[in-house]
C-alpha positions in Angstrom: -33.4 16.1 -39.0 -34.1 17.5 -35.5 -35.5 14.2 -34.4 -32.1 12.6 -35.1 -29.9 15.4 -34.0 -31.1 15.7 -30.4 -30.5 12.0 -29.4 -27.0 12.1 -31.1 -26.1 15.3 -29.2 -27.4 13.8 -25.9 -25.4 10.6 -26.3 -22.2 12.5 -27.2 -22.6 14.8 -24.2 -23.0 11.8 -21.8 -19.9 10.1 -23.4 -17.7 13.1 -22.9 -18.9 13.6 -19.3 -17.6 10.2 -18.4 -14.2 10.9 -20.0 -13.9 14.2 -18.1 -14.3 12.3 -14.8 -11.2 10.2 -15.6 -8.7 12.7 -14.2 -4.9 12.3 -14.6 -3.0 12.9 -11.3 0.7 13.3 -10.6 2.8 11.7 -7.8 6.4 12.3 -7.1 8.6 10.1 -5.0 11.5 7.7 -4.6 11.4 4.3 -6.2 11.2 1.5 -3.6 10.8 -1.4 -6.1 10.2 -2.0 -9.8 8.8 -5.4 -10.7 9.3 -6.1 -14.4 7.2 -9.3 -14.3 4.1 -7.7 -13.0 4.9 -4.3 -14.6 4.5 -2.4 -11.3 6.3 0.4 -9.7 6.2 1.0 -5.9 7.3 4.3 -4.4 8.8 4.7 -0.9 5.5 6.0 0.5 3.8 2.7 -0.5 1.9 3.8 -3.6 1.9 1.2 -6.4 1.3 1.9 -10.0 0.7 -0.5 -12.9 2.9 0.3 -15.9 2.6 -0.4 -19.6 4.8 -3.0 -21.2 7.0 -0.3 -22.8 9.1 -0.1 -19.6 12.0 -2.6 -19.6 13.3 -4.6 -16.6 16.1 -2.1 -16.0 14.0 1.0 -16.4 14.0 2.1 -12.7 16.2 1.4 -9.8 15.5 1.7 -6.1 16.4 5.1 -4.8 15.7 7.0 -8.0 13.4 10.0 -7.9 10.5 9.8 -10.3 7.3 11.7 -11.3 4.4 9.4 -12.2 1.4 10.6 -14.1 -1.5 8.2 -13.4 -5.2 7.6 -13.4 -7.5 5.2 -11.7 -8.9 2.4 -13.8 -11.2 0.4 -11.5 -9.2 -0.4 -8.4 -5.8 -0.1 -10.2 -3.6 3.0 -10.5 -2.4 2.9 -14.1 0.7 5.0 -14.8 0.4 6.8 -18.1 3.9 8.3 -18.0 6.9 8.0 -15.7 9.7 10.5 -15.7 13.1 10.1 -13.9 13.9 13.3 -12.1 17.5 14.6 -11.8 19.0 14.2 -8.4 19.9 17.5 -6.7 23.7 18.1 -6.5 25.2 18.3 -3.0 26.4 21.8 -2.1 30.1 22.3 -2.5 32.1 22.0 0.7 34.1 25.1 1.7 37.8 24.8 1.3 39.8 24.3 4.5 42.6 26.7 5.0 
């Protein structure tokens, strides 16, 4: 039993170590462009993320604020989740009088 258990535990530990290295990161910014054909979202700062097919062609518009949760897969930044952020309301103007 011990002869089988040690290799299994070693393989499992190595597998989990690789998964731990794939870290999810967060980026916040303004949408510059959303390309429904290539399923990519570009922020105003130039960062581009590949999206899953669940986002429709009208999902994001230029100028919207978003938060993107993403991780690197090879040389591609894959977005795991994109959230539209609410725009801040402009402060009320004082009444003239």
